C-alpha positions in Angstrom: 24.8 -9.2 12.7 21.1 -9.6 12.1 19.7 -10.3 8.7 17.5 -7.1 8.6 20.5 -4.9 9.3 22.7 -6.6 6.7 19.8 -6.3 4.2 19.6 -2.5 4.8 23.4 -2.2 4.4 23.4 -4.2 1.2 20.7 -2.0 -0.3 23.0 1.0 0.5 26.1 -0.6 -1.0 24.2 -1.3 -4.2 23.7 2.5 -4.6 27.4 3.1 -5.4 26.5 3.2 -9.1 23.5 5.4 -8.6 23.1 8.5 -10.8 21.9 10.4 -7.7 24.8 12.2 -6.0 23.6 11.8 -2.4 22.9 8.1 -2.9 26.4 7.7 -4.2 27.7 9.6 -1.2 25.8 7.4 1.3 27.2 4.2 -0.4 30.8 5.6 -0.5 30.6 6.6 3.1 29.4 3.1 4.1 32.1 1.4 2.2 34.7 3.7 3.8 33.4 2.9 7.2 33.4 -0.9 6.5 37.0 -0.6 5.3 38.0 1.1 8.5 36.2 -1.6 10.6 38.1 -4.3 8.6 41.5 -2.5 9.0 40.9 -2.2 12.8 39.9 -5.9 12.9 36.8 -4.9 14.8 33.7 -7.1 15.0 31.3 -6.6 12.1 28.4 -5.5 14.2 26.2 -2.5 14.7 28.3 -1.2 17.6 31.4 -1.1 15.4 29.5 0.9 12.7 28.2 3.2 15.4 31.6 3.9 16.9 33.2 4.6 13.5 30.4 6.9 12.4 30.4 8.8 15.7 34.2 9.3 15.4 33.7 10.6 11.9 31.0 12.9 13.0 33.1 14.4 15.8 35.9 14.9 13.3 33.5 16.7 10.8 32.1 19.0 13.5 32.8 22.5 12.5 34.5 21.5 9.2 31.7 23.0 7.1 31.4 19.9 4.9 27.7 19.5 4.7 27.8 16.7 2.2 29.9 14.4 4.4 27.9 15.4 7.6 24.7 14.5 5.8 26.0 11.1 4.7 27.3 10.3 8.2 24.0 11.3 9.9 22.0 9.4 7.3 24.0 6.2 8.1 23.6 6.8 11.8 19.8 6.9 11.3 20.1 3.4 9.8 22.6 2.0 12.3 21.2 3.4 15.6 18.0 1.3 15.8 20.3 -1.8 15.9 22.6 -0.5 18.6 22.0 -1.6 22.2 20.1 0.7 24.6 23.0 0.5 27.1 25.4 1.9 24.5 23.1 4.7 23.5 22.7 5.7 27.2 26.5 5.6 27.6 27.1 7.9 24.5 24.0 10.0 25.2 25.8 13.3 25.9 28.1 13.0 23.0 25.4 12.0 20.6 23.1 14.9 21.7 25.8 17.4 21.4 26.7 16.3 17.9 23.1 15.9 16.6 21.8 19.1 18.3 24.2 21.1 16.1 22.5 19.8 13.0 19.1 20.9 14.2 20.4 24.5 14.3 21.7 24.5 10.8 19.7 27.2 9.0 20.7 25.8 5.7 19.9 22.2 6.5 17.9 20.5 3.9 14.8 18.3 4.4 16.6 15.0 4.0 19.2 15.9 6.6 16.6 17.1 9.2 14.6 14.0 8.7 17.7 11.9 9.4 18.6 14.0 12.4 15.1 13.6 13.8 15.3 9.8 13.3 18.6 9.7 15.2 17.3 11.8 18.0 14.2 9.7 18.4 16.2 6.5 18.6 18.7 7.9 21.1 16.0 9.5 23.3 13.8 6.4 23.4 16.8 4.5 24.9 17.2 6.9 27.8 16.0 6.4 31.4 14.1 8.9 33.5 17.3 10.5 34.9 18.6 11.3 31.4 15.3 13.0 30.6 15.9 15.4 33.5 19.0 16.7 31.8 18.6 20.1 30.1 20.0 18.8 26.8 17.2 16.2 26.6 14.5 18.6 27.5 15.8 21.2 25.1 16.0 18.6 22.3 12.4 17.7 22.8 11.4 21.3 22.6 13.2 21.6 19.3 11.5 18.5 18.0 8.1 19.9 19.0 9.0 23.2 17.3 9.8 21.2 14.2 6.4 19.5 14.5 4.8 22.8 13.5 7.3 23.5 10.7 5.9 24.8 7.4 7.7 22.0 5.4 5.3 19.0 5.4 7.9 16.2 5.4 9.9 17.7 8.3 6.7 18.4 10.2 5.3 14.9 9.7 8.6 13.2 10.7 8.9 15.4 13.8 5.3 14.7 14.9 5.9 11.0 14.5 9.1 11.3 16.7 7.5 13.4 19.4 4.4 11.1 19.5 6.6 8.0 19.8 8.7 9.5 22.6 5.8 10.8 24.7 3.7 7.7 24.2 6.5 5.5 25.5 7.7 6.8 28.9 10.8 5.2 30.3 9.9 2.4 32.8 8.6 2.3 35.4 7.1 5.7 35.0 3.5 6.0 33.7 3.7 9.7 32.9 6.6 10.8 30.7 9.3 12.9 32.6 8.9 15.5 29.8 5.1 15.5 29.8 5.1 19.0 31.5 7.3 20.4 28.7 5.0 18.9 26.1 1.8 20.3 27.7 3.3 23.8 28.2 4.3 23.8 24.5 0.8 22.8 23.4 -0.9 25.3 25.6 1.4 28.1 24.3 0.6 27.2 20.7 -3.1 26.9 21.3 -3.2 30.2 23.2 -1.9 31.8 20.0 -4.4 30.0 17.7 -6.2 33.1 16.6 -3.0 34.9 15.5 -1.4 31.8 14.1 -4.1 29.2 13.2 -1.6 27.2 11.0 0.7 26.5 13.9 -2.3 25.7 16.1 -3.6 23.1 13.5 -0.2 21.5 13.4 -0.1 21.3 17.2 -3.6 19.7 17.2 -2.4 17.1 14.8 0.4 16.3 17.1 -1.9 16.0 20.2 -4.4 13.9 18.1 -1.7 11.2 17.4 0.0 11.3 20.8 -1.4 8.7 23.2 0.1 9.7 26.5 -0.9 10.4 30.1 -1.0 14.2 30.4 0.0 15.7 33.8 -3.0 15.9 36.1 -2.2 19.5 37.2 -2.4 20.7 33.6 -5.1 18.4 32.2 -8.0 20.7 32.9 -6.1 23.6 31.3 -5.4 21.6 28.2 -9.0 20.5 27.9 -10.2 24.1 28.4 -7.8 25.3 25.7 -9.0 22.6 23.3 -12.6 23.4 23.9 -12.1 27.1 23.2 -11.0 26.4 19.6 -14.4 25.4 18.2 -15.6 28.9 19.1 -13.2 30.4 16.6 -15.7 29.4 13.9 -12.9 27.8 11.8 -14.4 24.4 10.8 -11.1 22.5 10.2 -9.6 23.8 13.5 -12.8 22.8 15.3 -12.7 19.3 13.8 -9.0 18.9 14.8 -9.8 20.2 18.3 -12.5 17.6 18.8 -10.2 14.9 17.5 -7.4 16.0 19.8 -9.9 16.0 22.7 -10.9 12.4 21.8 -7.2 11.3 22.2 -6.8 13.3 25.4 -10.0 11.8 26.9 -8.2 8.4 26.9 -6.3 9.4 30.0 -9.1 11.5 31.5 -10.1 8.8 34.0 -6.6 8.8 35.5 -6.3 12.6 35.7 -9.8 13.8 36.8 -12.1 13.0 39.6 -15.8 12.3 39.0 -17.0 15.9 39.5 -14.2 17.3 37.2 -15.0 14.7 34.6 -18.7 15.6 34.7 -18.0 19.3 34.3 -15.7 18.6 31.4 -18.4 16.5 29.6 -21.0 19.2 30.2 -18.6 21.7 28.5 -18.2 19.4 25.6 -21.9 18.9 25.2 -22.4 22.7 25.1 -20.1 22.7 22.0 -22.4 20.4 20.0 -22.0 21.4 16.3 -24.7 21.6 13.8 -25.6 18.2 12.3 -24.9 19.6 8.8 -21.3 20.1 9.7 -20.3 16.4 9.2 -16.6 16.4 10.0 -17.0 18.4 13.2 -20.1 16.5 14.2 -18.4 13.1 13.8 -15.5 14.3 15.9 -17.8 15.6 18.6 -19.8 12.3 18.6 -16.6 10.3 19.0 -15.6 12.4 22.0 -19.1 11.9 23.6 -18.8 8.2 23.0 -15.4 7.7 24.5 -15.9 10.3 27.1 -19.1 8.8 28.6 -17.6 5.3 28.4 -14.7 6.5 30.5 -17.1 8.5 32.8 -19.1 5.2 33.4 -15.9 3.7 34.9 -15.5 6.4 37.6 -19.1 7.5 38.1 -21.5 4.8 36.9 -24.6 6.1 38.7 -24.2 9.7 37.5 -23.3 8.6 34.0 -26.4 6.4 33.8 -28.7 9.2 35.1 -27.5 11.5 32.3 -28.1 9.0 29.5 -31.8 9.8 28.6 -31.0 13.5 28.0 -27.8 12.7 26.2 -29.4 10.1 23.8 -32.2 12.6 23.2 -29.6 15.2 22.2 -27.7 12.8 19.9 -30.7 11.1 18.2 -31.6 13.9 15.8 -28.1 13.5 14.2 -29.4 10.1 13.0 -32.3 11.9 11.3 -30.7 15.1 10.0 -27.0 14.4 9.5 -25.2 13.3 6.4 -24.6 9.6 6.0 -21.3 9.5 7.8 -22.7 11.6 10.7 -25.7 9.3 11.0 -23.4 6.3 11.2 -21.2 8.1 13.9 -24.3 9.0 15.9 -25.5 5.4 15.7 -22.2 4.1 16.9 -22.2 6.6 19.7 -25.7 5.7 21.0 -25.0 2.0 20.5 -21.9 2.3 22.7 -23.8 4.3 25.4 -26.4 1.5 25.5 -23.8 -1.3 25.7 -21.3 0.3 28.1 -23.1 2.9 30.3 -26.1 1.0 31.7 -25.0 -0.8 34.8 -26.4 -4.3 35.5 -28.0 -3.0 38.7 -30.1 -0.5 36.7 -31.5 -2.8 34.0 -35.0 -2.7 35.5 -34.9 1.0 36.7 -36.9 4.1 35.8 -33.9 5.4 34.0 -34.1 2.6 31.5 -37.8 3.5 30.9 -36.7 7.0 30.0 -34.1 5.6 27.5 -36.8 3.4 26.0 -39.1 6.4 25.6 -36.4 8.3 23.7 -35.5 5.5 21.4 -39.2 4.7 20.7 -39.5 8.3 19.4 -37.1 7.1 16.6 -40.0 5.0 15.3 -42.0 8.1 14.4 -42.4 9.0 10.7 -39.9 11.9 10.9 -37.1 9.3 11.2 -38.4 7.2 8.3 -35.2 7.7 6.3 -33.1 6.4 9.2 -35.3 3.6 10.5 -32.7 1.0 9.7 -30.3 2.7 12.2 -33.0 3.2 14.8 -33.9 -0.5 14.6 -30.2 -1.3 15.2 -30.2 0.7 18.4 -33.5 -0.8 19.6 -32.0 -4.3 19.0 -29.0 -3.3 21.0 -31.2 -2.2 23.9 -33.1 -5.5 23.8 -29.7 -7.3 24.0 -28.5 -5.2 26.9 -31.7 -5.5 28.9 -32.2 -9.2 28.4 -35.1 -10.5 30.5 -35.6 -6.9 31.9 -36.9 -5.9 28.4 -40.2 -7.4 29.5 -42.6 -5.6 30.1 -40.7 -2.3 29.5 -40.2 -2.9 25.8 -43.4 -4.8 25.0 -45.0 -1.8 23.3 -41.8 -1.2 21.2 -41.8 -4.9 20.0 -45.5 -4.6 19.0 -44.8 -1.3 17.2 -41.9 -2.8 15.2 -44.0 -5.9 14.4 -46.8 -3.7 13.1 -44.5 -1.7 11.0 -43.0 -4.9 9.6 -46.4 -6.1 8.5 -47.0 -3.0 6.4 -47.1 -4.2 2.7 -44.7 -1.5 1.4 -42.4 -1.5 4.4 -38.8 -1.3 3.2 -36.9 -2.4 6.3 -38.2 -5.9 7.0 -34.7 -7.4 7.5 -33.8 -4.7 10.1 -37.2 -5.1 11.8 -36.6 -8.9 11.9 -33.2 -8.2 13.6 -35.1 -6.2 16.3 -37.6 -9.0 16.9 -34.9 -11.6 16.9 -33.1 -9.7 19.6 -36.4 -9.5 21.5 -36.8 -13.3 21.3 -33.3 -13.9 22.6 -33.8 -11.3 25.4 -37.2 -12.4 26.8 -37.4 -16.0 25.5 -40.1 -17.5 23.2 -42.8 -17.9 25.8 -42.9 -14.2 26.8 -42.4 -13.1 23.2 -45.4 -15.1 22.1 -47.4 -13.6 24.9 -46.5 -10.1 23.5 -47.0 -11.1 19.9 -49.3 -14.2 19.6 -49.0 -16.3 16.4 -52.8 -16.6 16.1 -52.5 -19.6 13.8 -55.2 -21.9 15.3 -58.2 -19.6 15.1 -58.1 -18.9 18.8 -59.1 -15.6 20.3 -56.5 -13.0 21.3 -56.8 -9.3 21.8 -55.4 -8.3 18.4 -56.3 -11.5 16.5 -53.7 -10.7 13.9 -52.1 -13.8 12.2 -48.3 -13.8 12.5 -47.2 -17.0 10.8 -44.2 -15.0 9.5 -42.7 -15.1 13.0 -42.1 -18.9 12.9 -39.0 -18.8 10.6 -37.7 -15.9 12.5 -38.1 -17.7 15.8 -36.2 -20.7 14.5 -33.0 -18.6 14.2 -33.2 -17.0 17.6 -34.3 -19.5 20.2 -31.5 -20.3 22.7 -31.5 -21.9 26.2 -35.3 -21.7 26.3 -37.3 -24.2 28.5 -38.0 -27.4 26.5 -41.1 -27.7 28.6 -42.7 -24.8 26.8 -42.3 -26.6 23.5 -43.8 -29.8 25.0 -46.8 -28.0 26.6 -47.6 -25.3 24.0 -45.8 -25.6 20.7 -46.2 -29.4 20.2 -50.0 -29.3 20.7 -50.1 -26.4 18.3 -48.2 -28.4 15.7 -50.6 -31.3 16.2 -53.6 -29.0 15.9 -52.3 -27.5 12.7 -51.6 -31.0 11.3 -55.2 -32.2 12.1 -56.6 -29.1 10.4 -54.5 -29.9 7.3 -55.9 -33.4 7.2 -59.4 -32.0 7.5 -58.8 -29.8 4.5 -57.4 -32.8 2.6 -60.7 -34.6 3.2 -62.6 -31.6 2.0 -60.4 -31.4 -1.2 -59.2 -28.0 -0.2 -55.6 -28.6 -1.3 -54.2 -25.1 -0.9 -55.4 -24.7 2.7 -54.1 -28.2 3.4 -50.6 -27.4 2.2 -50.6 -24.1 4.1 -51.5 -25.7 7.4 -49.2 -28.6 6.8 -46.3 -26.2 6.2 -47.2 -24.3 9.4 -47.1 -27.5 11.3 -43.7 -28.3 9.9 -42.5 -24.8 10.8 -43.6 -25.3 14.4 -41.7 -28.6 14.5 -38.6 -26.8 13.1 -38.5 -24.7 16.3 -37.6 -27.9 18.3 -33.9 -27.4 17.3 -33.8 -24.1 19.1 -35.5 -25.5 22.2 -32.9 -28.3 22.2 -30.0 -25.8 22.2 -29.1 -26.4 25.8 -32.5 -26.1 27.6 -32.3 -25.6 31.3 -35.0 -28.2 32.1 -33.8 -31.4 30.3 -34.4 -33.7 33.3 -37.9 -32.4 33.9 -39.1 -32.0 30.3 -37.4 -34.7 28.3 -39.7 -37.3 29.7 -40.4 -40.9 28.7 -43.6 -39.8 27.0 -41.9 -37.0 25.1 -39.1 -39.3 24.0 -41.6 -41.9 22.8 -43.5 -39.2 20.9 -40.3 -38.2 19.0 -39.4 -41.8 18.3 -42.8 -42.5 16.8 -42.7 -39.3 14.8 -39.3 -40.3 13.3 -40.7 -43.6 12.2 -44.2 -42.6 11.0 -43.9 -39.0 9.7 -41.1 -38.5 7.2 -41.9 -34.8 6.9 -40.8 -34.1 10.5 -38.0 -36.7 10.6 -35.2 -34.3 9.6 -36.2 -31.6 12.0 -36.4 -34.0 14.9 -33.1 -35.7 14.1 -31.4 -32.4 13.8 -32.8 -31.2 17.1 -31.7 -34.4 18.9 -28.2 -34.0 17.4 -28.1 -30.4 18.6 -29.2 -31.4 22.1 -26.7 -34.3 22.5 -23.8 -32.4 21.0 -24.3 -29.3 23.2 -24.9 -31.3 26.4 -21.9 -33.5 25.8 -19.6 -30.5 25.2 -20.8 -28.8 28.5 -20.5 -32.1 30.4 -16.8 -32.5 29.5 -15.7 -28.8 29.6 -15.1 -26.8 32.7 -16.8 -23.5 32.1 -18.7 -21.1 34.3 -20.4 -19.3 31.4 -22.7 -22.0 30.2 -26.5 -22.0 30.7 -26.2 -25.1 32.9 -23.3 -26.2 35.1 -21.0 -29.1 34.3 -22.6 -31.2 36.9 -26.1 -30.5 35.5 -24.8 -31.3 32.0 -23.4 -34.7 33.2 -26.7 -35.5 34.8 -28.5 -34.5 31.6 -26.2 -36.6 29.5 -26.8 -39.7 31.7 -30.6 -39.0 31.5 -30.6 -38.8 27.7 -28.4 -41.9 27.4 -31.2 -44.1 28.6 -33.2 -43.4 25.5 -30.4 -44.2 23.1 -31.3 -47.9 22.5 -34.9 -47.1 21.5 -33.8 -44.3 19.2 -31.2 -46.4 17.5 -33.7 -49.2 17.0 -36.1 -46.7 15.4 -33.5 -45.2 13.2 -32.4 -48.7 12.0 -36.1 -49.4 11.2 -36.3 -46.1 9.2 -33.1 -47.0 7.3 -34.4 -50.5 6.5 -37.7 -49.2 5.2 -36.0 -46.5 3.1 -36.2 -47.1 -0.7 -33.1 -48.5 -2.2 -31.9 -50.4 0.8 -32.8 -54.0 -0.3 
């Protein structure tokens, strides 16, 4: 006998001294059953308890002793989960006949009905498809569904849990439960009477909401149609529950509807869009749109993508006008649409241009209270488009950078997240063509200094060509360092410190460029290696940045060289070649590092 079962029984035995009559009755009945098992010299196991209780229940049938029947059924609800499924199938007819009588007791109390429901749930879960075709099983399910709309909350809640559990776990190997048609017809009947009995309709919606099952294909459209009629009753709570139930039903829509049917269903849902001020209903509607379109993308990717610009345009005002929870739900919805509903084949298409135009509208002043959320969506779009974000989103990046430079702008961190996503998407070279640093006094079209981009870039450069650092960033660092020295000679200490700091910030970018660049063999040349070695020895200020960058490069390359993975920026063979290439510089670097160590103060 398993320890969990024994623990449950011991808790019941301990109630023999309870001051509560029904607890005493449960304990006394258990002790009597155990005495019978001992007298019969039966094995002390769940099956023996089950057999004894079933015999007692049959003996009590029709006796009118409710107290004893209640105690037996309660103990059955404890024992049945530990009885084998084969035994429950063998005793199915007997159990159903006995338990079904208790469901019909008009005087049955709440505790009894909850125990009966638990027993029925356990017995029915053990049955195979053939048992579910028997009238007694189908009738019992209908009774449980009727109880799921009961006026007593505890009975209703337990019945809903049981029905949801049964329908969500069809007997193998079936995917759709054998009693699914019974369930759908019951739901349709309850919803059709929603105007006359809104309370029963709400309880039915709660049941549908928590039941994750595949609904019968031939009744799926009717079920969705019935659910979508409920928001038109202008009863807010019913409308919210209807949308939440639809959200659950949508989980199986892809398996029940073809592409055209799915599109028509989504159009019907869109027509039901609630006012943004109705937060509960709006959030439920937004969740349906999110899950519905993600499912639609699986069966009709092209058609789903073509509908995105208009859909995002419809949802975006909820980010501006809704309450806080509605704004968050709308953001999650659009974020999911961007991530899941733009196919790889469409990343550079005109449809994406339309989506960019809609989201760029969120940068207008009317959205100022929600700019943080709009920035989140723009960052998501950069991430999804990757290199295809250039040149489509160049203007958006410039607009965000300009907003970020405003002295009183309150969303600098959120704007930085957008620009960081842009750096990762298009790479540092393209990014700096869009937004030049303008640190060296050179001429550019806008001529706006953007030194603040350097720390931001440090955190977001990945897998970028090392050659760009060698050809562009390194000369810039040198130029800034020379300018700093010139200021020193002119006794302009403040300017000297500023330009020296800028030079160090450019050097700090090296670590990002060393995070698995794709051009190690071409760009990590003898000349560049010597320059780094000399810098380590002669310029203490850059030593830490260079050593950290080299450690990043060597660690990452070594990991890729000795790991079989198809997802890295370079292949395993390329990594092995890069590792061998870098190994030739090891002796010189070690010599320089030993020199640095020897020259360091305190190493006499």
